MIGU-619926 format. One record per atom (N, C-alpha, C): x, y, z; residue in one letter. Coordinates in Angstrom, 2 decimals. Layout:
<nodes>
[node [X,Y,Z],A]
...
</nodes>
This chain:
<nodes>
[node [0.06,-0.94,27.00],M]
[node [-1.29,-0.56,26.63],M]
[node [-1.85,-1.62,25.67],M]
[node [-3.05,-2.10,25.94],L]
[node [-3.69,-3.07,25.07],L]
[node [-4.26,-2.40,23.85],L]
[node [-4.20,-3.08,22.74],K]
[node [-4.75,-2.57,21.48],K]
[node [-5.90,-3.45,21.07],K]
[node [-6.86,-2.84,20.35],N]
[node [-7.94,-3.68,19.83],N]
[node [-7.41,-4.53,18.68],N]
[node [-8.24,-5.48,18.21],K]
[node [-7.74,-6.43,17.21],K]
[node [-7.30,-5.76,15.92],K]
[node [-7.95,-4.64,15.52],H]
[node [-7.53,-3.95,14.30],H]
[node [-6.17,-3.30,14.48],H]
[node [-5.93,-2.69,15.65],Q]
[node [-4.65,-2.05,15.89],Q]
[node [-3.54,-3.09,15.96],Q]
[node [-3.81,-4.23,16.59],Q]
[node [-2.80,-5.27,16.66],Q]
[node [-2.44,-5.74,15.26],Q]
[node [-3.43,-5.97,14.43],K]
[node [-3.19,-6.43,13.06],K]
[node [-2.42,-5.36,12.28],K]
[node [-2.85,-4.11,12.38],G]
[node [-2.21,-3.03,11.63],G]
[node [-0.79,-2.78,12.09],G]
[node [-0.58,-2.83,13.40],A]
[node [0.75,-2.59,13.92],A]
[node [1.70,-3.69,13.48],A]
[node [1.18,-4.88,13.33],D]
[node [2.01,-6.01,12.94],D]
[node [2.23,-6.07,11.44],D]
[node [1.32,-5.51,10.65],T]
[node [1.43,-5.57,9.20],T]
[node [1.84,-4.22,8.67],T]
[node [3.13,-4.05,8.48],E]
[node [3.63,-2.78,7.97],E]
[node [3.64,-2.83,6.45],E]
[node [2.59,-3.35,5.89],H]
[node [2.45,-3.49,4.46],H]
[node [0.98,-3.36,4.12],H]
[node [0.65,-3.50,2.88],H]
[node [-0.73,-3.37,2.44],H]
[node [-1.25,-4.65,1.82],H]
[node [-0.62,-5.75,2.12],G]
[node [-1.04,-7.02,1.56],G]
[node [-2.43,-7.44,2.00],G]
[node [-2.82,-7.08,3.22],G]
[node [-4.10,-7.52,3.74],G]
[node [-5.22,-6.52,3.56],G]
[node [-5.05,-5.53,2.71],L]
[node [-6.07,-4.50,2.52],L]
[node [-6.98,-4.82,1.35],L]
[node [-8.20,-4.34,1.45],S]
[node [-9.14,-4.48,0.34],S]
[node [-8.72,-3.57,-0.81],S]
[node [-9.31,-3.78,-1.95],K]
[node [-8.99,-2.95,-3.12],K]
[node [-9.25,-1.48,-2.83],K]
[node [-10.37,-1.16,-2.20],R]
[node [-10.70,0.24,-1.90],R]
[node [-9.75,0.81,-0.85],R]
[node [-9.38,0.00,0.15],E]
[node [-8.43,0.46,1.15],E]
[node [-7.08,0.77,0.49],E]
[node [-6.62,-0.11,-0.40],R]
[node [-5.36,0.14,-1.11],R]
[node [-5.46,1.40,-1.95],R]
[node [-6.60,1.61,-2.60],Q]
[node [-6.81,2.80,-3.42],Q]
[node [-6.69,4.06,-2.56],Q]
[node [-7.29,4.04,-1.40],I]
[node [-7.23,5.20,-0.50],I]
[node [-5.81,5.40,0.01],I]
[node [-5.11,4.32,0.34],M]
[node [-3.72,4.45,0.78],M]
[node [-2.86,5.04,-0.33],M]
[node [-3.06,4.61,-1.57],E]
[node [-2.30,5.16,-2.69],E]
[node [-2.53,6.66,-2.82],E]
[node [-3.77,7.09,-2.68],I]
[node [-4.09,8.52,-2.74],I]
[node [-3.37,9.26,-1.63],I]
[node [-3.41,8.72,-0.42],L]
[node [-2.77,9.40,0.70],L]
[node [-1.25,9.40,0.57],L]
[node [-0.66,8.35,0.03],Y]
[node [0.78,8.39,-0.22],Y]
[node [1.12,9.45,-1.25],Y]
[node [0.33,9.55,-2.29],R]
[node [0.58,10.53,-3.34],R]
[node [0.42,11.96,-2.82],R]
[node [-0.62,12.20,-2.02],K]
[node [-0.91,13.54,-1.53],K]
[node [-0.17,13.86,-0.23],K]
[node [0.43,12.88,0.41],K]
[node [1.12,12.97,1.70],K]
[node [0.13,13.00,2.87],K]
[node [-0.93,13.79,2.76],S]
[node [-2.00,13.82,3.76],S]
[node [-3.21,14.47,3.12],S]
[node [-4.40,14.15,3.65],A]
[node [-5.62,14.69,3.05],A]
[node [-6.81,14.45,3.96],A]
[node [-7.85,15.24,3.74],S]
[node [-9.12,15.04,4.44],S]
[node [-9.90,13.94,3.72],S]
[node [-10.98,13.49,4.34],V]
[node [-11.83,12.49,3.70],V]
[node [-12.36,13.02,2.37],V]
[node [-12.80,14.27,2.34],E]
[node [-13.34,14.84,1.10],E]
[node [-12.26,14.95,0.03],E]
[node [-11.04,15.33,0.43],D]
[node [-9.94,15.39,-0.54],D]
[node [-9.69,14.01,-1.15],D]
[node [-9.71,12.98,-0.31],V]
[node [-9.52,11.60,-0.79],V]
[node [-10.65,11.24,-1.73],V]
[node [-11.87,11.52,-1.32],R]
[node [-13.06,11.17,-2.12],R]
[node [-12.98,11.79,-3.50],R]
[node [-12.52,13.03,-3.59],C]
[node [-12.43,13.74,-4.88],C]
[node [-11.43,13.09,-5.83],C]
[node [-10.50,12.31,-5.31],E]
[node [-9.49,11.65,-6.13],E]
[node [-9.95,10.31,-6.69],E]
[node [-11.08,9.81,-6.21],I]
[node [-11.56,8.48,-6.61],I]
[node [-12.51,8.61,-7.79],I]
[node [-12.23,7.86,-8.85],A]
[node [-13.15,7.82,-10.00],A]
[node [-14.42,7.10,-9.54],A]
[node [-15.58,7.62,-9.95],N]
[node [-16.86,7.06,-9.49],N]
[node [-16.85,6.88,-7.97],N]
[node [-16.67,7.97,-7.23],P]
[node [-16.46,7.85,-5.79],P]
[node [-17.69,7.34,-5.04],P]
[node [-17.42,6.59,-3.98],P]
[node [-18.51,6.20,-3.09],P]
[node [-18.95,7.43,-2.29],P]
[node [-19.94,7.29,-1.46],S]
[node [-20.42,8.42,-0.66],S]
[node [-19.33,8.88,0.30],S]
[node [-19.47,10.11,0.77],Y]
[node [-18.56,10.65,1.77],Y]
[node [-18.51,9.72,2.98],Y]
[node [-19.69,9.28,3.42],S]
[node [-19.77,8.40,4.60],S]
[node [-18.99,7.10,4.39],S]
[node [-19.09,6.53,3.20],A]
[node [-18.38,5.29,2.91],A]
[node [-16.87,5.50,2.97],A]
[node [-16.39,6.61,2.41],V]
[node [-14.95,6.90,2.45],V]
[node [-14.53,7.13,3.90],V]
[node [-15.34,7.85,4.66],R]
[node [-15.01,8.11,6.06],R]
[node [-14.90,6.79,6.84],R]
[node [-15.81,5.86,6.60],V]
[node [-15.76,4.57,7.28],V]
[node [-14.46,3.84,6.93],V]
[node [-14.10,3.82,5.66],I]
[node [-12.88,3.12,5.23],I]
[node [-11.64,3.77,5.84],I]
[node [-11.61,5.09,5.85],V]
[node [-10.48,5.81,6.45],V]
[node [-10.39,5.49,7.94],V]
[node [-11.52,5.44,8.62],N]
[node [-11.52,5.09,10.04],N]
[node [-11.04,3.66,10.27],N]
[node [-11.42,2.75,9.40],V]
[node [-10.94,1.36,9.49],V]
[node [-9.42,1.33,9.31],V]
[node [-8.92,2.06,8.32],L]
[node [-7.47,2.12,8.08],L]
[node [-6.75,2.70,9.29],L]
[node [-7.36,3.67,9.93],E]
[node [-6.75,4.25,11.13],E]
[node [-6.75,3.21,12.26],E]
[node [-7.84,2.51,12.46],R]
[node [-7.90,1.48,13.50],R]
[node [-6.91,0.35,13.23],R]
[node [-6.68,0.04,11.96],K]
[node [-5.71,-1.00,11.60],K]
[node [-4.27,-0.53,11.79],K]
[node [-4.09,0.76,12.02],G]
[node [-2.75,1.29,12.24],G]
[node [-2.06,1.83,11.00],G]
[node [-2.77,1.94,9.88],H]
[node [-2.16,2.43,8.64],H]
[node [-2.19,3.95,8.52],H]
[node [-3.11,4.60,9.24],L]
[node [-3.25,6.05,9.17],L]
[node [-3.30,6.64,10.57],L]
[node [-2.98,7.91,10.65],R]
[node [-3.22,8.69,11.87],R]
[node [-3.87,9.99,11.42],R]
[node [-4.50,10.69,12.35],H]
[node [-5.13,11.94,11.96],H]
[node [-4.67,13.08,12.86],H]
[node [-4.78,14.27,12.31],S]
[node [-4.59,15.50,13.07],S]
[node [-5.78,16.38,12.72],S]
[node [-6.00,17.37,13.52],R]
[node [-7.17,18.23,13.30],R]
[node [-6.72,19.56,12.70],R]
[node [-7.41,19.98,11.65],Q]
[node [-7.20,21.30,11.04],Q]
[node [-8.55,21.98,11.02],Q]
[node [-8.78,22.86,11.97],G]
[node [-10.10,23.47,12.07],G]
[node [-11.12,22.40,12.39],G]
[node [-12.14,22.28,11.56],K]
[node [-13.18,21.27,11.77],K]
[node [-12.87,19.95,11.06],K]
[node [-11.82,19.92,10.25],K]
[node [-11.49,18.73,9.46],K]
[node [-10.44,17.87,10.16],K]
[node [-10.55,16.58,9.91],Y]
[node [-9.47,15.66,10.25],Y]
[node [-8.63,15.47,9.00],Y]
[node [-7.34,15.55,9.17],I]
[node [-6.40,15.32,8.07],I]
[node [-5.68,14.00,8.37],I]
[node [-5.71,13.11,7.40],Y]
[node [-5.16,11.76,7.58],Y]
[node [-3.82,11.64,6.87],Y]
[node [-2.91,10.94,7.54],T]
[node [-1.55,10.75,7.04],T]
[node [-1.15,9.28,7.23],T]
[node [-0.49,8.68,6.25],P]
[node [-0.01,7.30,6.43],P]
[node [0.99,7.21,7.59],P]
[node [0.94,6.13,8.34],T]
[node [1.85,5.95,9.47],T]
[node [3.14,5.24,9.07],T]
[node [3.13,4.55,7.95],V]
[node [4.29,3.78,7.49],V]
[node [4.82,4.43,6.22],V]
[node [6.13,4.70,6.14],P]
[node [6.67,5.25,4.90],P]
[node [6.34,4.35,3.71],P]
[node [6.10,4.96,2.58],R]
[node [5.69,4.22,1.38],R]
[node [6.66,3.09,1.03],R]
[node [7.96,3.36,1.10],K]
[node [8.94,2.34,0.74],K]
[node [8.79,1.10,1.62],K]
[node [8.60,1.31,2.92],R]
[node [8.44,0.18,3.82],R]
[node [7.13,-0.55,3.57],R]
[node [6.08,0.20,3.23],A]
[node [4.79,-0.41,2.91],A]
[node [4.91,-1.27,1.66],A]
[node [5.63,-0.77,0.66],V]
[node [5.83,-1.54,-0.58],V]
[node [6.62,-2.81,-0.27],V]
[node [7.66,-2.70,0.53],Q]
[node [8.45,-3.88,0.88],Q]
[node [7.58,-4.92,1.59],Q]
[node [6.74,-4.46,2.50],G]
[node [5.85,-5.38,3.20],G]
[node [4.84,-6.03,2.27],G]
[node [4.31,-5.24,1.35],A]
[node [3.33,-5.79,0.39],A]
[node [3.99,-6.82,-0.52],A]
[node [5.21,-6.55,-0.96],V]
[node [5.93,-7.51,-1.81],V]
[node [6.23,-8.78,-1.02],V]
[node [6.62,-8.62,0.23],Q]
[node [6.88,-9.79,1.07],Q]
[node [5.62,-10.63,1.22],Q]
[node [4.49,-9.97,1.42],H]
[node [3.20,-10.67,1.53],H]
[node [2.88,-11.40,0.22],H]
[node [3.11,-10.74,-0.90],L]
[node [2.87,-11.33,-2.22],L]
[node [3.75,-12.57,-2.42],L]
[node [5.03,-12.44,-2.09],L]
[node [5.96,-13.57,-2.21],L]
[node [5.49,-14.76,-1.38],L]
[node [5.12,-14.48,-0.15],H]
[node [4.71,-15.55,0.76],H]
[node [3.40,-16.19,0.31],H]
[node [2.43,-15.35,-0.07],T]
[node [1.08,-15.83,-0.38],T]
[node [1.01,-16.58,-1.70],T]
[node [1.65,-16.05,-2.73],Y]
[node [1.48,-16.60,-4.07],Y]
[node [2.67,-17.38,-4.60],Y]
[node [3.84,-17.19,-4.01],F]
[node [5.04,-17.79,-4.58],F]
[node [5.84,-18.63,-3.58],F]
[node [5.22,-19.02,-2.48],D]
[node [5.90,-19.86,-1.48],D]
[node [7.26,-19.29,-1.09],D]
[node [7.33,-17.98,-0.98],D]
[node [8.57,-17.27,-0.61],D]
[node [9.69,-17.44,-1.63],D]
[node [9.36,-17.79,-2.85],S]
[node [10.37,-17.99,-3.89],S]
[node [10.51,-16.72,-4.73],S]
[node [11.63,-16.04,-4.56],L]
[node [11.91,-14.85,-5.37],L]
[node [12.02,-15.23,-6.84],L]
[node [12.63,-16.37,-7.11],H]
[node [12.77,-16.84,-8.49],H]
[node [11.41,-16.99,-9.17],H]
[node [10.47,-17.64,-8.49],Q]
[node [9.13,-17.82,-9.07],Q]
[node [8.45,-16.47,-9.32],Q]
[node [8.59,-15.55,-8.37],A]
[node [7.94,-14.25,-8.50],A]
[node [8.52,-13.45,-9.66],A]
[node [9.84,-13.40,-9.75],V]
[node [10.49,-12.65,-10.83],V]
[node [10.17,-13.28,-12.18],V]
[node [10.20,-14.60,-12.24],T]
[node [9.87,-15.29,-13.49],T]
[node [8.44,-14.97,-13.91],T]
[node [7.52,-14.97,-12.97],A]
[node [6.12,-14.65,-13.29],A]
[node [5.99,-13.22,-13.81],A]
[node [6.70,-12.28,-13.19],M]
[node [6.63,-10.88,-13.64],M]
[node [7.25,-10.71,-15.02],M]
[node [8.38,-11.36,-15.24],V]
[node [9.03,-11.27,-16.56],V]
[node [8.13,-11.89,-17.62],V]
[node [7.54,-13.04,-17.33],D]
[node [6.63,-13.68,-18.29],D]
[node [5.44,-12.77,-18.61],D]
[node [4.94,-12.12,-17.59],L]
[node [3.78,-11.23,-17.76],L]
[node [4.11,-10.03,-18.65],L]
[node [5.35,-9.54,-18.55],H]
[node [5.72,-8.31,-19.27],H]
[node [6.78,-8.52,-20.34],H]
[node [7.02,-9.76,-20.76],K]
[node [8.14,-10.02,-21.67],K]
[node [8.03,-9.27,-22.99],K]
[node [6.83,-9.00,-23.46],K]
[node [6.67,-8.25,-24.71],K]
[node [7.09,-6.79,-24.55],K]
[node [7.01,-6.30,-23.31],D]
[node [7.31,-4.89,-23.05],D]
[node [8.74,-4.65,-22.57],D]
[node [9.49,-5.72,-22.30],L]
[node [10.85,-5.56,-21.78],L]
[node [11.82,-5.16,-22.88],L]
[node [12.47,-4.03,-22.66],S]
[node [13.50,-3.60,-23.61],S]
[node [14.84,-4.20,-23.18],S]
[node [15.82,-4.10,-24.06],E]
[node [17.17,-4.55,-23.69],E]
[node [17.67,-3.76,-22.49],E]
[node [17.34,-2.48,-22.45],E]
[node [17.74,-1.63,-21.32],E]
[node [17.10,-2.13,-20.02],E]
[node [15.82,-2.51,-20.06],D]
[node [15.15,-3.05,-18.88],D]
[node [15.85,-4.32,-18.41],D]
[node [16.17,-5.20,-19.35],I]
[node [16.82,-6.46,-19.01],I]
[node [18.19,-6.20,-18.38],I]
[node [18.92,-5.26,-18.94],E]
[node [20.24,-4.93,-18.40],E]
[node [20.12,-4.33,-16.99],E]
[node [19.13,-3.47,-16.77],R]
[node [18.93,-2.88,-15.44],R]
[node [18.56,-3.97,-14.42],R]
[node [17.72,-4.92,-14.82],L]
[node [17.38,-6.03,-13.92],L]
[node [18.61,-6.87,-13.60],L]
[node [19.40,-7.18,-14.62],A]
[node [20.62,-7.97,-14.42],A]
[node [21.59,-7.22,-13.50],A]
[node [21.72,-5.92,-13.70],K]
[node [22.61,-5.10,-12.86],K]
[node [22.12,-5.11,-11.41],K]
[node [20.83,-4.97,-11.20],A]
[node [20.27,-4.99,-9.84],A]
[node [20.57,-6.32,-9.16],A]
[node [20.47,-7.41,-9.91],I]
[node [20.76,-8.73,-9.35],I]
[node [22.24,-8.85,-9.02],I]
[node [23.11,-8.41,-9.94],R]
[node [24.56,-8.47,-9.69],R]
[node [24.94,-7.65,-8.47],R]
[node [24.35,-6.47,-8.33],E]
[node [24.71,-5.57,-7.22],E]
[node [24.11,-6.01,-5.89],E]
[node [23.19,-6.96,-5.91],S]
[node [22.58,-7.41,-4.66],S]
[node [23.49,-8.35,-3.87],S]
[node [24.58,-8.80,-4.50],H]
[node [25.50,-9.72,-3.81],H]
[node [26.57,-8.97,-3.10],H]
</nodes>
C-alpha cells in the first residue's frame, strides 16, 4: 500500500526530532495522558491556541504516523503510535546526529557542562555506573 509523504516520513521517523515545538508539546501531553481528545489536549496547553488549530496539528501528527485515533461517541480519541521510550531514543539519536556529529562524547560533555552546577556526587556516581554497566 502506498503512503502519502507525511505517512512515509512518520513511519520512518520513530522519534520526535523532526517535530515543531507545538507538535512536541502535543505529543508530550498525549504520552502523559496515554490518549485524549483534541479538547482534552487543548485544555492542557498554557495559553492554548484555538480548538481548530489543535485539531489541525493533531491531524498532521496522525498523517505523519505519530498518532492514531479511535472513535468514542462523537469524539476522536488520539493515542501515540510509538512507545514513549522508543520515541525518546529516536529523538536522542536525531539530536546526536544533528548537533554532535554522532559523537556521544560531545553530547554528554555538552550536557554535563550545561548542568555542572546542579550535578551532585550521587548524580556523577550514577552516570559513571551507567557507563561502566554499558560494557
